[in-house]
N, C-alpha and C positions, 0 to 999 in steps of 0.2 A: 703854124706852130704845131709841132708834134707833142702828143701827150706822153706821160710817163708809162702809159700802157701799150706802147707800140706805135703803129702807124695810124691808128684811129684818131681822127681829129676830135678835139673836145666838142661836146654839144653846146650850142649857144645857150645863154642864160634864158630862163623862162620863169614865169610866175605860176604858182599853184594856188587856187582858191579853195579854201575849206570853210564851210559854214558850220558853226557849232550851234546845235539845237539841243537844249537840255544836256543830257549826257552823251548825245550822239554827234557824229560828224558826217557831213555831206561833202564829198570831194569828187574829183574827176573820175576816180575809179568806179565809184558807185553809180555815178551818172552814166558812165560808159556801159556798165553792166545793164542798166535800165534801157539804154538805147539798143543794145544787142538783143535783149529780151524782147523788146517790141518788134524788132526786125526779124528775129528768128522764130518768134512765136512760142518760146518756152524757156524755162530756166536751164534745163540740161544743155540745150543748144547754145544758149548765151554763154554759159560757163565754159563749154568746149572752145568756143571762139576766143575766149579770153585766157584759156589755159588754167582755169580754176576747176576745182572739184564742185560737184553739185552741192555738197554740204556747205562749202565755203560760200558759194553764190547765194544759197538760201539764207545763210547766216547774215550776210551783208544786207539782203532785202529785209530780213526780219528786224535788224537793227534800225533800218530806215523807218519801217512801220512803227516801231516802238518809240523812236525819237520824235516822230511827227504826230503821233497819236491817231493816225489813220492810215489805211493801206495805200501803198503806191503801186502794188501789183495785185491782180486778182487771178486766181487759178481756176482751171476747169478740170475736174476729175476725168480720167480716161473712160473709155467705153466706146460706143458707136460714134465714129468721127474723131476719136482720140481725145486726149487731154491737151493741156497747154497752159499758157499764162500770157497775160497782157497787162499793160499799164492801165491803171485806173485814170479817170479824167484828172484827178489830183496829181498822179504820177506823171502824166503827160505835161501838165503845166509846170511841175517842178523841173523837169528836164529842160523845157523851153526857157524858163526864166533863169535857170542856172547858166545855160549856154549864152543867153543874152547878157547876163552880168559878166561872165568870163570874157566875152568879146569886148565889152566896154572897158574892162580892166586892162586887157591886152592893148587896146588902142591908146588908153591913157598912159600906159607904161612904155610904149614903143620907143620913145626917145631915150629913156633911161636904159632900156635893154640894148638898144643899138650902141649907145655910148659904152656900156659895160662890155659888150662883145668886141668892140674895137679895142678897148683897153686890154682885154685878155689876148687879143690877136697881136698885141705889140704896138699898137698905136699909142701916142702919148697921152690919150684921154682928155686932151684939151679941146674945147669947142672951136 
């Protein structure tokens, strides 16, 4: 089935998990930022990989720290050996547990998402 936007096929349905903690939200974008930060070793590099400004990336990290009441990232000031950033043990555990929960939700919803994808593709939607 072609979409109204040209020859690009529609993306299959997906679920997005957002955790609300106090006034903050933890979702896939912030978790992805934390994963890139850990891999790249700094906020600037992680922001670049995601196409974000440093300011936006820092704001997202700061909102996580505030919502959770403890830091998810620790920074090292430049100098000999350079600066950088890495996840705190709490930040590492947050990423691990978020991904674990997201995988469980995806597995639980697989039947529904497959059904919906078939219905969108023109199948009759009946089991």
